N, C-alpha and C positions, 0 to 999 in steps of 0.2 A: 243443509236441508231447509225448505224452503218451506213460510207460516202457508196460512186460509189464506192468509191475502196476498200472499202471491211477492211475499217483499223476504228479505232473508235477517233472520234477527240477528245474525253478527252486523249486517250494518247498520240495525238501530244501534245495536250498545256503540258501533265505532258513533253514530251520528250525535249522540246522547254524551257521547265523552267529549266530542268536540263541543259542543254547544257550550258543555259545562267549564274545559279551559276556557273558550273565547268570552265567556261572561267573566270570567274571575280575570282573566286578560285587561279585557272594560274596567273592572273594578279598581285594578292597580293600575291601571293606565289615568284615571280619574285620582285618586288619589295622588299617587305622583303629581298631574296637574295641579291639584290644590295645593300642594307643597313647593314646588316650584312658584307659583302667583304669591306665595306668604313669603319666602327666599327674595325674590323679587322686587317685592313693594319699595315704590316708592322712595318712604321713608329708610328703608336700611340699607341699601348700595350706595355707596359715591360715584356720582356719575362724573366725577373728574375726580381721580388721583395725579398730584404732581410731585416731583423731587425738586428739589433746591430752587427753590421758589424763592423772587424775590417782588416784592410790590409797592410802589409809590402812590400816594397820595399826593395830589396839588393843588394847588388853594390859587386863582388869579395865575394862572401860569406857573407857580414858582411850586415846587417840591415845600411840602410839609410834613412831610413821613416815609418813611423805607423801614415796608416790614420784609424778616426773611426767616425762613424756615426751611428745615431740611425734610419734610414731608406734610401732605397738606391733602384732606379731601374734601372734599362739596358734594354733598348731598341736597336733592332736589324735593320737591313738597310744597307740600301748606306751609310751610316754614322752612325756608332753604335754609343751611348750614356751611361755615368755614370751620374745618377742625383741623388744629398739628398738633398730632398725637405725640410727636418727637420734641413739642417745645418753639418757641419761637422768640425773635428779638426786634423789638420796633426801634426805630429811630425815630427824633421829632426836632425841625428845625425852625429856627426863627425867621423873621421878614428879610435878613439878608443872607438868608441859607448858611448859617450855623448852626452847628449841631447846637444843642440845646440840651434835649433828657433822652431818655433811655426808659422803656420796658420790655422785661426778657423773663420767662417761667418757661416751665419744663411741659404743662401743657397748655392748651387754649383753643376754645371754641366759640367760633362766632356766629350770631342769630342774625341774619341776614336781612330782615323784618324791620327789627330793634334795633338795630344796629347796635347790638350787647355785645360787647366779648368779655367771657370770664376765664379767668386766667388763674391755673393754680398749680401748684408746688415748688418752693423756690421763688417767688416772686421776688423779683425786686423794679425798682422804679428811683433810676438815680439824674437831678439835674447836676448838670455839670457845669454852671456857671454858679452854684453856692457849695459846689462839691457834698450835696448830703444825697444818702440812699437811703430809701425805705425799703424795707426786707418784711414779708409776710406772707402766710402759704394759699391765701386767696384774695382777689381783686375784682373787682367789675369794672369795666371801662366803656363807658357809654359813647359813643364816638359823635354823635349827633351833638351834644353837649360837651363834649370834651372835658369831660370829668371822670377821676375815675376815685372808688369807695373799697371799703371791708366792711365787715363789722368785727372782722377777725383779728388778735393780738398785732400788732406792728413793732417794729425797731426799724426809728431812725435814725441813722449816724450823721454825725460834721467832722470837719475839725477839731470843733470848739464842746461840743455835747454829743453826749447819748440821749434818748427820748422814746421814752415808751408809752404805750396806748393800747386800748382796747377795744378802738375803728378809727377810722378816716373818711373824710371826704377830699378833693383836691381837684388841681386842677392837671390836665392830662401831661401838662410839663413840669409840672409839682414844683411848678412856681409859687403859687399859694394855697391855704390846706388847714384843715380843721383838726385836731387830734380832739377824739373825745375819752375820759377817763384817764387823763395820765397818771400813767401810776410810778414812775420816774422821771427824771431828768441828771444827769448825771456829768456833772463839768469835766473836762479834760485840759489839766496844766501840763505840757511838756514840758517846761522850766522846772518843775517841782520833782527834787531828789526823794528816792524809794528807798 
């Protein structure tokens, strides 16, 4: 049956339904695009993912540091970062290419613009010359100044003693350091009978 205008009422209904479905699809796509843009924002996705990495830093043509990690994420954006979600281990060499110290942790993140690395969870710094080891839960490593520091509890063990403190500032090779609020120093005497 036709209306007075000569058009079919069924076609008008189908046209209206199709128009409504198209509008819904259009808005649904707009929401999806918004979600996709949020998900793929520069700061949220790693631009580079690498497994089993080994990185070398050199000074005047000589290797001064070797860093290795099982997994690395690099993100871009206004403040690029390099993250080591499964931990890292960095080895430092002296001018004669001899191994001098080591830093390791179960997690690390490095801010490229400030060259600041933050190490967390079971952080260890070991000096191979003095046979000393620092243990803490959080450590900041300023690669520009080549200093390490923490405001967390620290434990430093050596063949002669164990020292506990509330914070620390040291060179990255752990050759010189300042420990704040030393809590205890325990002398170790291996000749003493117990």
